[in-house]
MARVO-332581 format. One record per residue (C-alpha): x, y, z; residue number from 1. Coordinates in steps of 0.05 Angstrom, whole numbers. Layout:
<site c1="X" c2="Y" c3="Z" num="NUM"/>
...
// end
This chain:
<site c1="580" c2="-1469" c3="894" num="1"/>
<site c1="559" c2="-1515" c3="949" num="2"/>
<site c1="531" c2="-1469" c3="1002" num="3"/>
<site c1="481" c2="-1498" c3="1051" num="4"/>
<site c1="417" c2="-1458" c3="1048" num="5"/>
<site c1="406" c2="-1463" c3="1122" num="6"/>
<site c1="477" c2="-1439" c3="1138" num="7"/>
<site c1="471" c2="-1383" c3="1088" num="8"/>
<site c1="410" c2="-1357" c3="1124" num="9"/>
<site c1="448" c2="-1360" c3="1190" num="10"/>
<site c1="507" c2="-1323" c3="1163" num="11"/>
<site c1="465" c2="-1268" c3="1132" num="12"/>
<site c1="427" c2="-1258" c3="1197" num="13"/>
<site c1="489" c2="-1243" c3="1238" num="14"/>
<site c1="526" c2="-1177" c3="1241" num="15"/>
<site c1="591" c2="-1213" c3="1255" num="16"/>
<site c1="600" c2="-1286" c3="1231" num="17"/>
<site c1="612" c2="-1336" c3="1287" num="18"/>
<site c1="653" c2="-1380" c3="1241" num="19"/>
<site c1="694" c2="-1381" c3="1177" num="20"/>
<site c1="679" c2="-1433" c3="1124" num="21"/>
<site c1="744" c2="-1465" c3="1100" num="22"/>
<site c1="716" c2="-1524" c3="1061" num="23"/>
<site c1="653" c2="-1554" c3="1032" num="24"/>
<site c1="633" c2="-1622" c3="1004" num="25"/>
<site c1="573" c2="-1667" c3="993" num="26"/>
<site c1="568" c2="-1741" c3="1006" num="27"/>
<site c1="517" c2="-1766" c3="957" num="28"/>
<site c1="455" c2="-1802" c3="980" num="29"/>
<site c1="458" c2="-1878" c3="974" num="30"/>
<site c1="420" c2="-1915" c3="920" num="31"/>
<site c1="345" c2="-1923" c3="933" num="32"/>
<site c1="324" c2="-1987" c3="967" num="33"/>
<site c1="254" c2="-2015" c3="970" num="34"/>
<site c1="223" c2="-2001" c3="1038" num="35"/>
<site c1="280" c2="-1956" c3="1061" num="36"/>
<site c1="272" c2="-1881" c3="1068" num="37"/>
<site c1="328" c2="-1830" c3="1075" num="38"/>
<site c1="346" c2="-1773" c3="1122" num="39"/>
<site c1="388" c2="-1719" c3="1090" num="40"/>
<site c1="429" c2="-1679" c3="1139" num="41"/>
<site c1="475" c2="-1618" c3="1142" num="42"/>
<site c1="539" c2="-1619" c3="1183" num="43"/>
<site c1="585" c2="-1564" c3="1207" num="44"/>
<site c1="651" c2="-1597" c3="1224" num="45"/>
<site c1="706" c2="-1561" c3="1262" num="46"/>
<site c1="771" c2="-1559" c3="1223" num="47"/>
<site c1="824" c2="-1604" c3="1252" num="48"/>
<site c1="776" c2="-1648" c3="1291" num="49"/>
<site c1="770" c2="-1723" c3="1282" num="50"/>
<site c1="703" c2="-1712" c3="1249" num="51"/>
<site c1="740" c2="-1684" c3="1189" num="52"/>
<site c1="781" c2="-1747" c3="1177" num="53"/>
<site c1="748" c2="-1781" c3="1117" num="54"/>
<site c1="755" c2="-1853" c3="1142" num="55"/>
<site c1="730" c2="-1835" c3="1212" num="56"/>
<site c1="670" c2="-1796" c3="1185" num="57"/>
<site c1="653" c2="-1851" c3="1136" num="58"/>
<site c1="653" c2="-1903" c3="1192" num="59"/>
<site c1="610" c2="-1857" c3="1235" num="60"/>
<site c1="557" c2="-1846" c3="1182" num="61"/>
<site c1="555" c2="-1920" c3="1164" num="62"/>
<site c1="545" c2="-1940" c3="1237" num="63"/>
<site c1="489" c2="-1890" c3="1245" num="64"/>
<site c1="455" c2="-1915" c3="1183" num="65"/>
<site c1="460" c2="-1987" c3="1207" num="66"/>
<site c1="424" c2="-1968" c3="1272" num="67"/>
<site c1="370" c2="-1927" c3="1237" num="68"/>
<site c1="358" c2="-1983" c3="1186" num="69"/>
<site c1="319" c2="-2023" c3="1238" num="70"/>
<site c1="267" c2="-1968" c3="1232" num="71"/>
<site c1="268" c2="-1968" c3="1156" num="72"/>
<site c1="312" c2="-1906" c3="1150" num="73"/>
<site c1="384" c2="-1892" c3="1130" num="74"/>
<site c1="424" c2="-1827" c3="1123" num="75"/>
<site c1="414" c2="-1795" c3="1056" num="76"/>
<site c1="454" c2="-1738" c3="1025" num="77"/>
<site c1="503" c2="-1707" c3="1075" num="78"/>
<site c1="524" c2="-1635" c3="1061" num="79"/>
<site c1="586" c2="-1614" c3="1099" num="80"/>
<site c1="618" c2="-1548" c3="1115" num="81"/>
<site c1="686" c2="-1548" c3="1150" num="82"/>
<site c1="690" c2="-1487" c3="1195" num="83"/>
<site c1="736" c2="-1449" c3="1242" num="84"/>
<site c1="699" c2="-1420" c3="1302" num="85"/>
<site c1="717" c2="-1349" c3="1322" num="86"/>
<site c1="753" c2="-1343" c3="1389" num="87"/>
<site c1="697" c2="-1300" c3="1416" num="88"/>
<site c1="645" c2="-1354" c3="1403" num="89"/>
<site c1="687" c2="-1408" c3="1435" num="90"/>
<site c1="699" c2="-1365" c3="1496" num="91"/>
<site c1="624" c2="-1351" c3="1502" num="92"/>
<site c1="607" c2="-1425" c3="1495" num="93"/>
<site c1="656" c2="-1445" c3="1549" num="94"/>
<site c1="632" c2="-1391" c3="1597" num="95"/>
<site c1="558" c2="-1387" c3="1581" num="96"/>
<site c1="511" c2="-1375" c3="1639" num="97"/>
<site c1="460" c2="-1432" c3="1646" num="98"/>
<site c1="410" c2="-1378" c3="1668" num="99"/>
<site c1="411" c2="-1348" c3="1598" num="100"/>
<site c1="394" c2="-1412" c3="1561" num="101"/>
<site c1="435" c2="-1469" c3="1531" num="102"/>
<site c1="506" c2="-1450" c3="1512" num="103"/>
<site c1="495" c2="-1476" c3="1441" num="104"/>
<site c1="444" c2="-1420" c3="1431" num="105"/>
<site c1="504" c2="-1372" c3="1426" num="106"/>
<site c1="517" c2="-1400" c3="1356" num="107"/>
<site c1="447" c2="-1382" c3="1335" num="108"/>
<site c1="440" c2="-1315" c3="1371" num="109"/>
<site c1="386" c2="-1269" c3="1342" num="110"/>
<site c1="371" c2="-1319" c3="1287" num="111"/>
<site c1="302" c2="-1341" c3="1267" num="112"/>
<site c1="301" c2="-1386" c3="1206" num="113"/>
<site c1="256" c2="-1442" c3="1180" num="114"/>
<site c1="283" c2="-1512" c3="1190" num="115"/>
<site c1="304" c2="-1539" c3="1122" num="116"/>
<site c1="345" c2="-1600" c3="1143" num="117"/>
<site c1="371" c2="-1632" c3="1206" num="118"/>
<site c1="435" c2="-1596" c3="1226" num="119"/>
<site c1="494" c2="-1624" c3="1266" num="120"/>
<site c1="550" c2="-1583" c3="1298" num="121"/>
<site c1="611" c2="-1628" c3="1307" num="122"/>
<site c1="666" c2="-1601" c3="1352" num="123"/>
<site c1="739" c2="-1617" c3="1365" num="124"/>
<site c1="758" c2="-1636" c3="1436" num="125"/>
<site c1="805" c2="-1576" c3="1445" num="126"/>
<site c1="753" c2="-1523" c3="1430" num="127"/>
<site c1="692" c2="-1552" c3="1465" num="128"/>
<site c1="715" c2="-1604" c3="1516" num="129"/>
<site c1="652" c2="-1647" c3="1520" num="130"/>
<site c1="582" c2="-1641" c3="1493" num="131"/>
<site c1="528" c2="-1687" c3="1466" num="132"/>
<site c1="461" c2="-1653" c3="1460" num="133"/>
<site c1="400" c2="-1651" c3="1414" num="134"/>
<site c1="344" c2="-1600" c3="1412" num="135"/>
<site c1="279" c2="-1632" c3="1391" num="136"/>
<site c1="211" c2="-1599" c3="1391" num="137"/>
<site c1="194" c2="-1620" c3="1462" num="138"/>
<site c1="260" c2="-1598" c3="1493" num="139"/>
<site c1="260" c2="-1531" c3="1456" num="140"/>
<site c1="189" c2="-1517" c3="1480" num="141"/>
<site c1="210" c2="-1534" c3="1551" num="142"/>
<site c1="272" c2="-1491" c3="1548" num="143"/>
<site c1="235" c2="-1433" c3="1517" num="144"/>
<site c1="184" c2="-1432" c3="1573" num="145"/>
<site c1="237" c2="-1437" c3="1627" num="146"/>
<site c1="293" c2="-1392" c3="1602" num="147"/>
<site c1="300" c2="-1356" c3="1536" num="148"/>
<site c1="272" c2="-1369" c3="1466" num="149"/>
<site c1="309" c2="-1431" c3="1443" num="150"/>
<site c1="270" c2="-1442" c3="1378" num="151"/>
<site c1="330" c2="-1427" c3="1333" num="152"/>
<site c1="361" c2="-1491" c3="1360" num="153"/>
<site c1="305" c2="-1538" c3="1340" num="154"/>
<site c1="327" c2="-1599" c3="1299" num="155"/>
<site c1="400" c2="-1587" c3="1314" num="156"/>
<site c1="449" c2="-1633" c3="1350" num="157"/>
<site c1="518" c2="-1619" c3="1379" num="158"/>
<site c1="573" c2="-1670" c3="1392" num="159"/>
<site c1="646" c2="-1667" c3="1412" num="160"/>
<site c1="695" c2="-1714" c3="1377" num="161"/>
<site c1="710" c2="-1760" c3="1436" num="162"/>
<site c1="638" c2="-1784" c3="1433" num="163"/>
<site c1="655" c2="-1819" c3="1367" num="164"/>
<site c1="681" c2="-1875" c3="1413" num="165"/>
<site c1="625" c2="-1914" c3="1448" num="166"/>
<site c1="673" c2="-1929" c3="1505" num="167"/>
<site c1="667" c2="-1857" c3="1530" num="168"/>
<site c1="593" c2="-1869" c3="1547" num="169"/>
<site c1="577" c2="-1904" c3="1613" num="170"/>
<site c1="542" c2="-1970" c3="1602" num="171"/>
<site c1="550" c2="-1970" c3="1527" num="172"/>
<site c1="570" c2="-2031" c3="1486" num="173"/>
<site c1="600" c2="-2034" c3="1417" num="174"/>
<site c1="532" c2="-2029" c3="1382" num="175"/>
<site c1="517" c2="-1962" c3="1415" num="176"/>
<site c1="529" c2="-1896" c3="1378" num="177"/>
<site c1="523" c2="-1825" c3="1405" num="178"/>
<site c1="511" c2="-1795" c3="1336" num="179"/>
<site c1="452" c2="-1841" c3="1325" num="180"/>
<site c1="427" c2="-1828" c3="1396" num="181"/>
<site c1="425" c2="-1753" c3="1385" num="182"/>
<site c1="391" c2="-1761" c3="1318" num="183"/>
<site c1="336" c2="-1805" c3="1348" num="184"/>
<site c1="324" c2="-1752" c3="1401" num="185"/>
<site c1="305" c2="-1707" c3="1342" num="186"/>
<site c1="272" c2="-1756" c3="1295" num="187"/>
<site c1="226" c2="-1788" c3="1347" num="188"/>
<site c1="220" c2="-1726" c3="1390" num="189"/>
<site c1="237" c2="-1772" c3="1448" num="190"/>
<site c1="277" c2="-1769" c3="1512" num="191"/>
<site c1="315" c2="-1821" c3="1552" num="192"/>
<site c1="282" c2="-1884" c3="1579" num="193"/>
<site c1="298" c2="-1926" c3="1640" num="194"/>
<site c1="309" c2="-1993" c3="1607" num="195"/>
<site c1="370" c2="-2035" c3="1592" num="196"/>
<site c1="393" c2="-2052" c3="1522" num="197"/>
<site c1="367" c2="-1992" c3="1484" num="198"/>
<site c1="397" c2="-1934" c3="1444" num="199"/>
<site c1="359" c2="-1883" c3="1486" num="200"/>
<site c1="372" c2="-1914" c3="1554" num="201"/>
<site c1="387" c2="-1866" c3="1610" num="202"/>
<site c1="417" c2="-1920" c3="1654" num="203"/>
<site c1="492" c2="-1930" c3="1664" num="204"/>
<site c1="496" c2="-2004" c3="1681" num="205"/>
<site c1="535" c2="-2052" c3="1638" num="206"/>
<site c1="505" c2="-2059" c3="1568" num="207"/>
<site c1="449" c2="-2011" c3="1585" num="208"/>
<site c1="462" c2="-1971" c3="1523" num="209"/>
<site c1="461" c2="-2009" c3="1456" num="210"/>
<site c1="441" c2="-1997" c3="1384" num="211"/>
<site c1="372" c2="-2026" c3="1393" num="212"/>
<site c1="306" c2="-1989" c3="1387" num="213"/>
<site c1="236" c2="-2013" c3="1403" num="214"/>
<site c1="180" c2="-2019" c3="1353" num="215"/>
<site c1="146" c2="-1960" c3="1387" num="216"/>
<site c1="208" c2="-1917" c3="1381" num="217"/>
<site c1="214" c2="-1935" c3="1308" num="218"/>
<site c1="143" c2="-1915" c3="1295" num="219"/>
<site c1="158" c2="-1846" c3="1323" num="220"/>
<site c1="223" c2="-1841" c3="1283" num="221"/>
<site c1="187" c2="-1857" c3="1218" num="222"/>
<site c1="141" c2="-1798" c3="1229" num="223"/>
<site c1="198" c2="-1748" c3="1227" num="224"/>
<site c1="178" c2="-1696" c3="1175" num="225"/>
<site c1="249" c2="-1686" c3="1149" num="226"/>
<site c1="255" c2="-1758" c3="1124" num="227"/>
<site c1="248" c2="-1762" c3="1048" num="228"/>
<site c1="220" c2="-1819" c3="1005" num="229"/>
// end
């Protein structure tokens, strides 16, 4: 039975589950290539969202791998759970107080587990209108010192379905990808930079956001401890 170890630990830690698992599958890792390492990831995909459409998800994962390849990395095995969020969780996420920490922390409330793999939460537009966030080591440390303990969120990213389209992002061209952007936040433990023509650009001018990464960014990405050889 394909149960994600990380998700199992989450479910056991909660008195009332925040979601119901309605489907599971694994996309096998690609064949080994000389000089290319792999990043295995876990995904929790909301049922009925565009993320769950096989062709759309395949295109998304392939685009992300193309971008990461410039750093000598591609996506490896992808383990997927399709879930239905409970109404209580969605209501709390939509109405969370910023003074109590990031709204995504509601999904991980009272959970302290070791990080096994990078974990993505992929939402439909009707349940969570717009989000694109990643919680790397630096941001979690900053949040924890300023608000509440955010360590359960480390190495997780959260994206709503409309961010599958680069045209929703100001300044992005067709080579840009939000999924890859959020992953690089985690892998390189990096933030935004004020340059044009980069995946991590924080600028909104035309073609400011692309699929390109600098050699320095790639060096940081390649140090990510969850990459496998």
